[in-house]
N, C-alpha and C positions, 0 to 999 in steps of 0.2 A: 602478325604485319611488322610493327614494331616494336621494339624492345622496351620505348621509353617513347614520353611525350613531353615535351618542354614548351611551355605556355611562358610570353612574357610581354606585355604590355608597355608599347611604347611612344612614345611622344615628338611631331615633329613638328617642328616651328618655321612657320610660313612667310610672305613677306605682305605686306600692304595689303589689305584689304581682304587679306585673310584671318579666322581666326588667330590668336597668337600663337597657338599649340591643336595639333591635329592627335590623337589618337587611335594610335591600329596594335588591335592584338592580333597574337597572330600563334598559331603553334606549332613546331618543327617534331619532326619523326625522327625519333632514331635507329635506323639497321642493328643489325646482331653487329656487322665489322666495324661500327661508329658512325658512319657517313649521315648526317643530317637529311633533310628537306620539307622545305613551310609546303606543308600538307592544307593551313586552311588558315582564314586572315576576317579580319571584320572591320570596317570602319567607323565606328558609334560616334556621339557628340563629349561621351566621356570611360573611363575607366576606372571602374564603379562595380560594385557586388552584381547586382541587376545586368547589367552590358555583359559583365565576367558568365553567367551562368544562361544567355541567352546564344551564347556563343558557344558554350560546350554545349548545351540542348541542340545545338543546331551542328557544331562536329561532328554528335553525334549519330546523328541523320545521318552523312557520310561514310555510315556504318563503322564508323571508330570505334566500337566496341568493349565493353569492362573486357572482355575474355581476352580480346586482343594486344592488347599492353600491360604490360609488368611495373611501371609505374609510373606515374605525373611528377613530372620535376617545372618547379616552380617560385616566386619569390617568397617573402613572407606577407604581402598584403593580404590582410583581412580578409576584404571582401571576394578577391582571388580561392584565398582556402573555404570557406564558406561553402564557393560555387561549386569547387572539386569534389566537396565533401557532399552534395547534394544531389550533383548530378553523374558521380561518381565516386556515389560514396565505401565499393569496395576494391577500387584500386589507393596498392599503397600513395601514398602522398607524401614528396619530398621535399623541404624545402629549403632553397640553396640564395649565395649572396654573390654564387663569381659569374649568371648567367651574363654569359654577355653575345650580343648579340647586333651586330649592328644598324643602326637605322635607315639607315639609304642605304643598304646594301634588299632590305626588306621593300624598304616603299618600290626599289628597282623588278624586285621578281613582281608586287603587287603590278603595278602601272603595265606590263607587260603582259600578262597571265593572260588567256584567252577564257577567260573566264571573265572578265572586265569589259562589263559594255564600254570605258571607257576608249575603248583600245578598238574595238567595234564603229564607236560612233567617229571616236576621227579621220578610220582606213576609208569612211563613207563619205563623210564630211569634206573634205579634202581637197580631190576630185572635185564633188558637188560647188564648193566655194572656187574653185577657179573657174567651171565650166559655168558658173550663174556670172562672174567678173565677166568672161565674155562673152558672152548676153546681157551683160545689163546693157538697161538705154529708158529712161527714166522722164518723164514728162509732170510738169505740174500737177495735175490730179494723181501720178500716177502717189506721187512724190506724197504729197499732203495725205493720201487713204492708208499706204503705205507708214506712215510717224505715226499717224494715227493708230495702227494694230501694235506695234514696235511701243506705242505709248503705256497702254494699255494693258497688256501683259509683262510689260517690266510694272507698275501698280501692282497687278495680281499679286507676285513673286517677290515685292518690299511689300504690301499687306500681309500675307503667307507668311513669311521669313522670320517677320515682326512680331507675329501671331503664337506658331508654332516654340513648344518645350519640345527641344531631340530627348525622346527616349524616356525622360523622368515624369511628366503629364502625358494622359491623351488627348490630345486638345482638339475641338469641336465648334470651339466656337470663330469671330473672324471668316474668309474665306473659306475655311471648313465647317462650316453648318451648310454648306451648297452644293459642294464636293469634296472626297477624301483626296483630292490630289490636284488640289491647284496650282502649285510653282510649278507642274508641265501642262495644266491649260498654258498656263503664261509662256512657257515656255515657245508651245503652239502657236500661241499666235504672233509672238515676237518673231517663229518664220513663216507665220504669216504675212507679217508684216513687210519684213526687206523682199521676200518674193511678190508683195503688186508695187512694191516702192522701186524695182529696179526691173517688172511686166518680166520676168521671166517664169508666167505661169504653168508652164509645163515641167517646171520642179514641181510642183503641188505633191502628184500620187510618190516622186522617191521621197521626199519630204513626211509624209502620207507612210510611207510604209521604214523610214528607219524610226519614226516615233514609238512606231507598233512594237517595232523587232525589238530595241532597247528599252524599253520603257517597260511592256507590256508582265517580261520575266522579272525585274526592277523592280517594278508594285506589286507582283503576284513574290516576291520575299520579300521588300518592305511588310507587307501583309498579314503572312504567317508569323514573322520576329515580331508584330504589333498586337496578333493572335496571343502565345505567347510570355509575352511581358503583358499585359491588360488584359487576358479572357473574353468573358462574358460582356462584360462593359462596351472593349469595342464591337465584340458581333454582335451588340444592339443597335452598338453606331453603323455598322456599314451596311445593318437590314435596314435602316432608314435615309440614310446621304446614297449616293449615287456614284460609283468609281469615280466616272471621269463628267460626264454630262451635268452643270450645273443642277438643280431645283431654284426655278421663280421664288421659293420660299426660303430663311432660312430656315435648320433643325436646331429646334429648342428642346432643353430637358433642363427641370429645374435640377434634380441628380449630379448632373457633367456639372463640367466650376470654366469658368469664362473667365478668356487673358487676353486685356487688352492692348492695344499695339504697341510692342516698344523699339524705334531705332534703333538703342543699343544691340535687341537680340538682335536685331536686320544685321550687322553686324558684326555678330557673336558667328550668327551660320552662315557666316560669308557672303549675302545675296549683295554687297556691294562692292563685292572685287567683280559681281558678275555686272551691277550697273556699269561700273569702266572699262569692262569690257564692249558691252556692248552699244554703251557713247560713245568708245574710238574705233571701231568697226560704222558706224552711222556719219561723224565727221569722218574719217576716211572716205567714203561711199559720196556724199558731199565733195568733197573738195575733187576725190574723181569725177562728178560730176559738172562742177563749177570749174 
């Protein structure tokens, strides 16, 4: 299929409230005529050996087999070399310091990819947001209840973002002791809060459909990655903690490490940016209302 696969890890700088840098792992397929095509990407927390192994294992699942390629070219990073030797052990691996892939071009291709759930979310969310503003009609009661749901949802997200250690450790403490996906539960609560605030209850069904349309596939891919990453401990965790609807009592097991809440971890995971966006949106609605 491809005469060569080029692997590279890029670090993109983000504005304030985002992480200082965002890693993106990419694989380009090179045809016999020399043309390149982005064939796979992943947005991990870091560029390390473990993430590269997950990336290459996922690449192999897409159908890129050893028999289909002649060689793999990458830089000399030890983690990447070890990952290639484990996932593609019989493929020739060339080390090159002259790989040149422009980060902005990669980011644009990732962003507009039809496989990117963020693109689908934006296409659906913007028309619904315009309808929401058109039909917005708050009352003191809806305002109070809606803000409570929004605050609750953001507190859940902050708690989760301040607890999880992405890609490095299996997190089962904090909100992850009640549900495997507290970040998404928090997002849903925020969405419901805005609907209650504006009394746009008819948008609840589109919100529910949008939630499952986007996050069902995302959660499935994330859990497949976690199975590859952590193996039996994650399977054991899955069997005791529900995917979405939280248990009333937390999961506890002395064999698992618990992680305390950290405000720095919130910042590193980008949740302060989310908090800022929600705060500005809420402030804008209150200004529109009054």
